[in-house]
C-alpha positions, -999 to 999 in steps of 0.1 A, spaced: 0 0 0 29 24 8 40 21 -29 9 40 -40 17 69 -18 38 99 -30 71 107 -15 55 137 2 28 115 18 54 91 31 75 118 46 46 135 63 34 103 79 70 95 90 70 129 107 36 123 123 48 88 135 78 103 151 57 130 168 33 104 181 61 83 195 72 113 215 37 118 231 26 102 264 8 69 255 -14 74 286 -27 107 275 -62 108 261 -69 125 228 -98 147 217 -102 150 179 -123 180 169 -138 190 136 -150 224 125 -184 236 136 -214 220 119 -192 194 103 -194 183 66 -186 148 52 -149 157 48 -145 167 85 -166 138 98 -145 113 78 -111 129 86 -119 128 123 -131 92 121 -101 79 102 -76 99 123 -92 84 154 -87 49 139 -50 57 132 -45 69 168 -63 39 183 -50 11 160 -16 25 151 -6 40 184 -30 24 210 -43 58 222 -77 65 238 -96 89 215 -129 108 215 -142 125 184 -164 156 188 -178 186 171 -197 219 180 -230 229 164 -252 205 145 -250 179 118 -280 193 99 -278 184 63 -299 153 55 -270 137 36 -246 142 66 -271 128 91 -276 97 69 -238 93 66 -233 93 104 -263 70 108 -256 45 80 -218 43 86 -221 41 124 -199 71 131 -195 79 168 -193 116 177 -198 136 209 -210 171 213 -180 191 224 -200 212 249 -208 180 269 -171 172 273 -146 184 300 -116 198 282 -94 189 312 -101 152 307 -80 153 276 -42 158 274 -40 162 236 -63 179 211 -62 173 173 -80 196 148 -90 182 115 -103 201 85 -99 234 104 -72 254 123 -68 272 156 -81 307 163 -104 307 132 -137 309 151 -151 278 135 -142 251 160 -145 245 198 -108 249 206 -104 281 227 -83 307 209 -58 308 238 -50 270 235 -27 254 211 -36 222 193 -12 192 195 -20 182 160 -35 201 130 -44 183 98 -61 204 71 -62 214 34 -71 250 39 -46 279 36 -23 281 67 -32 304 95 -6 320 117 -17 303 150 -13 269 134 24 273 136 21 271 174 8 235 172 33 208 180 26 190 147 8 203 116 2 188 82 -14 213 58 -18 205 21 -35 232 2 -33 213 -31 -55 186 -17 -93 188 -22 -101 169 11 -86 165 45 -99 129 44 -74 122 17 -45 132 40 -57 109 69 -65 81 45 -29 82 34 -19 79 71 -41 48 73 -23 33 43 11 43 55 4 27 89 -7 -5 72 -41 -4 89 -69 -20 69 -101 0 65 -135 -15 70 -160 -13 41 -179 14 60 -147 34 65 -139 30 28 -174 43 20 -169 73 42 -136 82 25 -151 78 -10 -181 99 -2 -160 126 16 -139 131 -15 -168 131 -39 -187 156 -17 -157 179 -14 -150 179 -51 -186 178 -63 -178 145 -80 -145 159 -93 -161 188 -110 -140 212 -89 -103 212 -78 -89 178 -70 -53 167 -67 -39 135 -81 -37 122 -45 -74 127 -41 -81 107 -72 -57 79 -61 -72 76 -27 -107 77 -41 -101 50 -66 -82 28 -41 -110 29 -16 -138 27 -42 -131 -10 -45 -140 -15 -8 -169 10 -6 -205 -2 -3 -226 11 -33 -259 7 -16 -248 27 14 -234 54 -9 -267 56 -27 -286 59 6 -263 87 17 -264 106 -15 -302 104 -18 -317 107 17 -353 116 24 -356 154 28 -377 173 54 -404 198 45 -383 227 57 -357 219 31 -382 226 3 -395 257 21 -359 271 23 -353 262 -14 -385 281 -23 -373 311 -3 -339 310 -20 -354 309 -55 -378 338 -46 -349 360 -35 -325 356 -64 -304 387 -72 -274 393 -94 -251 415 -114 -232 403 -145 -219 368 -137 -225 370 -99 -257 354 -86 -269 358 -50 -297 347 -28 -306 356 8 -325 336 34 -340 345 67 -336 322 97 -325 288 84 -331 254 101 -294 246 100 -264 266 88 -252 240 62 -282 248 40 -264 280 31 -235 264 13 -259 239 -3 -279 267 -19 -246 284 -30 -236 252 -48 -270 250 -65 -269 287 -76 -236 282 -93 -252 257 -117 -272 285 -134 -260 292 -169 -238 322 -173 -229 325 -137 -193 322 -124 -197 334 -87 -225 327 -62 -233 339 -27 -259 327 -3 -265 341 33 -289 332 61 -294 337 98 -287 310 124 -281 314 162 -272 352 161 -248 348 132 -254 357 95 -237 328 77 -225 332 41 -210 309 15 -194 318 -18 -187 295 -48 -169 301 -81 -162 282 -113 -128 300 -116 -102 274 -108 -76 301 -103 -97 320 -78 -89 324 -41 -123 321 -25 -108 320 10 -92 355 5 -124 368 -10 -144 355 20 -121 371 46 -124 404 28 -161 400 27 -167 394 64 -140 418 75 -126 421 111 -160 416 128 -165 382 112 -147 349 106 -142 332 73 -120 308 53 -120 282 26 -99 270 -3 -97 273 -40 -132 276 -54 -153 275 -21 -154 295 11 -177 301 41 -179 325 69 -201 345 92 -207 379 108 -224 385 141 -260 396 141 -262 434 142 -282 454 168 -318 453 160 -319 415 159 -336 396 131 -350 428 116 -314 440 109 -305 410 88 -317 423 54 -295 454 58 -266 432 67 -273 411 36 -275 442 15 -240 452 26 -226 417 21 -240 416 -15 -227 451 -24 -193 444 -8 -189 411 -27 -199 428 -60 -172 455 -53 -145 429 -44 -153 411 -77 -151 445 -96 -188 446 -104 -210 476 -100 -231 471 -68 -256 497 -80 -265 473 -108 -275 445 -85 -311 436 -94 -336 407 -90 -332 379 -115 -359 379 -141 -384 351 -137 -376 345 -100 
């Protein structure tokens, strides 16, 4: 199995192995995802936990903050038997080591307090300054999925994956790349193809086509009724959403409209206005665009063609959200060098 790994992958795992050998084998580990985790984060945490348990005999808990809201993600956790705890129910002092997957310290999108350093950080997003304070970090911006990185660890350690774990890896990569329609590295393709032979097709089908609640269709109707745009930028705004990950789902959908190269969707959840941007431009830096969009008051990040973030709800509560969305839309148009004064409803919406 090691033969299929690149020299980089082998060197990174060797460094990880050396670091793990230097940690206290009695110390408990807490593996954290970003808030409201997606398939990539859920899989990366699950597989890293297996590497820690099977490869290094460590005691591990996997956890997240927020909710697993999207129907596909709920079905994934249920069908594949993934075990996760709510971070707010755990005592931080019970764990000696913390690992972050698919996110980084001090970004505002994970449960690790800003004043604490992570022991291990594994991610495929652009490096953040605070990540350098972690004892070990493996960041690969060229990769489309963090799950690819930890799957390489699994292979390098010689640990066999169960068929459910193989299914998780395959779905995570497909989900993150939209079935390889957006940025993927050769490593993502190799790992996907390798584990496809072990994946369970019926479970993949069940995860990709779950039953959807009524509020999904109500939110979709609202999104289509609020389409706005200028030039190749299309946008939609939502009010209060049932879960924050409906926002990126709508942004993905909007980008499929003919003639559009950028999309934005925003919506309110738990005193935050969440926003997601997508682009068809493979050379774009959506993460940089998002950080400019939310400014100093908000938090945001991403990689390549996708990004997400949030700004705090303004004074005035829910009634203030439309004004905040006006500013977000105008600011994004300006960042993309489009005239914000020409933003208008989409004909036929």
